[in-house]
C-alpha positions as CSV (number, residue, x, y, z in Angstrom):
1,M,2.9,-17.6,-2.6
2,I,3.6,-16.8,-6.3
3,D,0.0,-17.8,-7.2
4,K,-1.5,-14.9,-5.4
5,L,0.9,-12.6,-8.1
6,I,-0.2,-14.5,-10.8
7,A,-3.9,-14.6,-10.0
8,E,-3.8,-10.5,-9.2
9,I,-2.0,-10.4,-13.1
10,N,-4.6,-12.5,-14.4
11,Q,-7.2,-9.8,-13.1
12,F,-5.8,-7.4,-15.9
13,I,-4.9,-9.9,-18.1
14,P,-4.8,-13.3,-19.2
15,L,-1.6,-15.3,-19.0
16,D,-0.7,-18.6,-21.0
17,E,2.0,-20.6,-19.3
18,H,5.1,-19.4,-21.2
19,E,4.0,-15.9,-19.3
20,I,3.6,-17.2,-16.2
21,T,7.0,-18.5,-16.3
22,A,8.2,-14.9,-17.6
23,V,6.4,-13.2,-14.6
24,G,7.7,-16.0,-12.1
25,D,11.4,-15.1,-13.8
26,V,11.4,-11.7,-13.3
27,F,9.3,-11.0,-9.8
28,H,11.5,-12.2,-6.6
29,Q,10.1,-13.2,-3.4
30,K,10.9,-11.0,-0.4
31,A,10.1,-12.0,3.4
32,L,10.2,-8.9,5.7
33,K,10.3,-9.3,9.5
34,K,8.2,-7.0,11.6
35,R,9.1,-3.8,11.9
36,S,11.9,-4.2,9.0
37,Y,11.8,-1.4,6.2
38,L,11.0,-2.5,2.2
39,L,12.1,1.4,1.6
40,K,13.0,4.1,3.7
41,E,12.9,7.8,2.9
42,G,15.7,9.3,1.1
43,A,16.5,6.1,-1.2
44,Q,15.3,5.8,-4.6
45,C,12.0,3.6,-4.9
46,E,13.3,1.3,-7.9
47,F,11.0,-1.2,-7.6
48,V,7.0,-2.0,-7.8
49,A,5.9,-4.5,-4.9
50,F,2.7,-7.0,-4.8
51,L,1.9,-7.3,-0.7
52,A,1.0,-11.1,-1.1
53,Q,1.0,-11.6,2.9
54,G,1.2,-9.5,5.7
55,C,0.8,-5.3,6.6
56,I,3.1,-2.3,5.8
57,R,2.6,0.8,6.6
58,H,3.3,4.2,4.6
59,Y,4.6,7.0,6.5
60,H,7.0,10.3,5.8
61,H,8.0,12.8,8.5
62,Y,6.6,16.0,9.1
63,D,7.6,18.8,11.5
64,G,10.0,16.3,13.2
65,K,6.5,13.8,13.7
66,E,6.0,10.6,11.5
67,K,2.8,10.8,9.6
68,T,1.1,7.5,8.5
69,C,-0.6,8.1,5.2
70,Y,-2.1,4.6,4.1
71,V,-1.7,0.7,5.5
72,S,-1.4,-2.0,2.7
73,T,-2.7,-5.3,3.3
74,E,-2.8,-8.7,1.1
75,G,-3.5,-8.0,-2.5
76,N,-2.1,-4.0,-2.5
77,W,0.1,-2.8,-5.0
78,I,3.4,-0.9,-3.5
79,S,5.4,1.7,-4.6
80,D,6.6,5.5,-4.6
81,T,5.1,6.3,-8.2
82,A,7.0,9.8,-8.0
83,S,10.5,8.2,-7.1
84,F,10.2,5.5,-9.3
85,S,9.2,7.5,-12.6
86,E,11.4,10.2,-12.4
87,G,14.4,8.6,-10.4
88,T,14.0,11.3,-7.4
89,P,15.0,10.4,-3.6
90,S,11.9,9.1,-1.8
91,S,10.1,10.8,1.0
92,M,8.4,7.5,2.1
93,N,9.2,4.7,4.2
94,F,7.3,1.4,3.9
95,Q,7.4,-0.5,7.0
96,A,6.1,-4.1,7.8
97,L,3.9,-3.9,10.7
98,E,3.6,-7.9,10.5
99,E,6.1,-10.3,9.1
100,S,5.3,-9.7,5.3
101,I,6.0,-11.3,2.1
102,V,6.0,-9.4,-0.9
103,F,7.0,-9.7,-4.7
104,L,9.4,-7.4,-6.4
105,I,9.8,-6.4,-9.4
106,E,13.1,-3.7,-10.3
107,R,12.9,-1.1,-13.1
108,D,15.0,-2.3,-15.7
109,A,13.0,-5.9,-15.5
110,L,9.8,-4.5,-15.9
111,L,11.2,-2.4,-18.6
112,E,12.8,-6.0,-19.9
113,L,9.2,-7.4,-19.6
114,Y,7.6,-4.6,-21.5
115,R,9.6,-5.6,-24.6
116,R,8.6,-9.4,-23.9
117,M,5.3,-9.3,-23.0
118,P,3.9,-5.4,-24.3
119,K,0.4,-6.6,-22.8
120,F,2.1,-6.4,-19.4
121,E,1.6,-2.7,-20.0
122,T,-1.8,-3.0,-19.4
123,V,-1.2,-4.4,-15.8
124,S,1.1,-1.3,-14.9
125,H,-1.6,0.9,-16.0
126,Q,-4.1,-0.8,-13.9
127,V,-1.6,-0.5,-11.1
128,H,-0.7,3.1,-11.4
129,Q,-4.3,3.3,-11.5
130,R,-5.5,1.9,-8.2
131,L,-2.2,3.7,-6.6
132,V,-3.6,7.0,-8.2
133,K,-6.9,6.3,-6.9
134,I,-6.2,5.6,-3.3
135,S,-4.3,9.0,-3.2
136,I,-7.3,11.1,-4.7
137,E,-9.5,8.9,-2.0
138,L,-7.8,10.1,0.9
139,G,-7.0,13.6,0.1
140,I,-10.8,13.8,-0.5
141,S,-11.7,12.3,3.0
142,L,-8.6,14.6,4.5
143,A,-9.9,17.9,3.2
144,A,-13.7,16.9,3.0
145,Y,-15.0,14.5,5.8
146,S,-15.2,15.3,9.8
147,P,-13.1,13.1,11.9
148,E,-15.6,10.6,12.5
149,K,-17.0,10.3,9.0
150,R,-13.3,9.4,8.4
151,Y,-13.0,6.7,10.9
152,A,-16.8,5.1,10.5
153,D,-15.5,4.9,6.5
154,F,-12.3,3.4,7.9
155,V,-14.2,1.1,9.8
156,K,-16.4,0.0,7.1
157,E,-13.8,-0.2,4.4
158,S,-10.8,-2.0,6.2
159,P,-12.7,-3.7,9.1
160,E,-9.7,-6.2,9.5
161,L,-7.5,-3.1,10.6
162,V,-8.6,-2.3,13.9
163,Q,-7.4,-5.2,15.3
164,R,-4.0,-5.3,12.9
165,V,-2.8,-1.8,13.3
166,P,-2.2,-0.1,16.3
167,Q,-4.4,3.2,17.3
168,K,-1.6,5.8,16.8
169,Y,-0.7,4.6,13.2
170,I,-4.7,4.7,12.2
171,A,-5.1,8.1,14.3
172,S,-2.3,9.4,12.0
173,M,-3.6,8.0,8.6
174,L,-7.3,10.1,9.6
175,G,-5.2,12.9,10.4
176,I,-6.2,13.1,14.3
177,E,-4.6,12.6,17.1
178,P,-4.7,9.0,19.3
179,E,-6.6,10.6,21.7
180,S,-9.4,12.4,19.5
181,L,-9.3,8.7,18.2
182,S,-10.2,6.8,21.3
183,R,-13.1,9.9,22.0
184,I,-14.7,8.9,18.7
185,R,-14.5,4.9,19.3
186,K,-16.1,5.4,22.6
187,R,-18.9,7.7,21.3
188,M,-19.1,5.0,18.3
189,A,-19.5,2.0,20.7
190,K,-22.3,3.6,22.6
191,G,-24.0,4.3,19.5
192,P,-26.7,7.3,18.6
193,S,-27.6,9.6,21.5
194,S,-30.9,9.5,22.4
């Protein structure tokens, strides 16, 4: 499993054998059972995680309801960057939707890795950029696109999630009610009207 993490890091910076060992020493593997939590709101996020296997839902509570913001799958990085960098309680929950495996690095270990391998800061910068890009794209989608376009884009970009993620979470992530999503799916299945 750690090979997936090393391959991901090698996309940003090439690692020699010594550096691969150093990365293996500071990232630790954590298995999550279905419905268990990687992070609960109110706790401080003190890690950056790489999802090697599985599916994790990012959600928060608003007006007494759960609001799904995003669903991470294999190859995604996960962290509450505001909580991590500012030392504040997280407003997010990261919950496994299926059995999952992540590789975590804690804040102190990350700072030590920067000291030992300064080029690793490039990896952190790239991971942060990815997380920011996801947030911006989600914001634009919710603000500018119709529910039909949001769902069509979701299916195009993440077709595997249609089967892996319960419809109520997909609807929440798209900013619509599950009943509306059912109607959109039925219209899309029929194809363009003649």
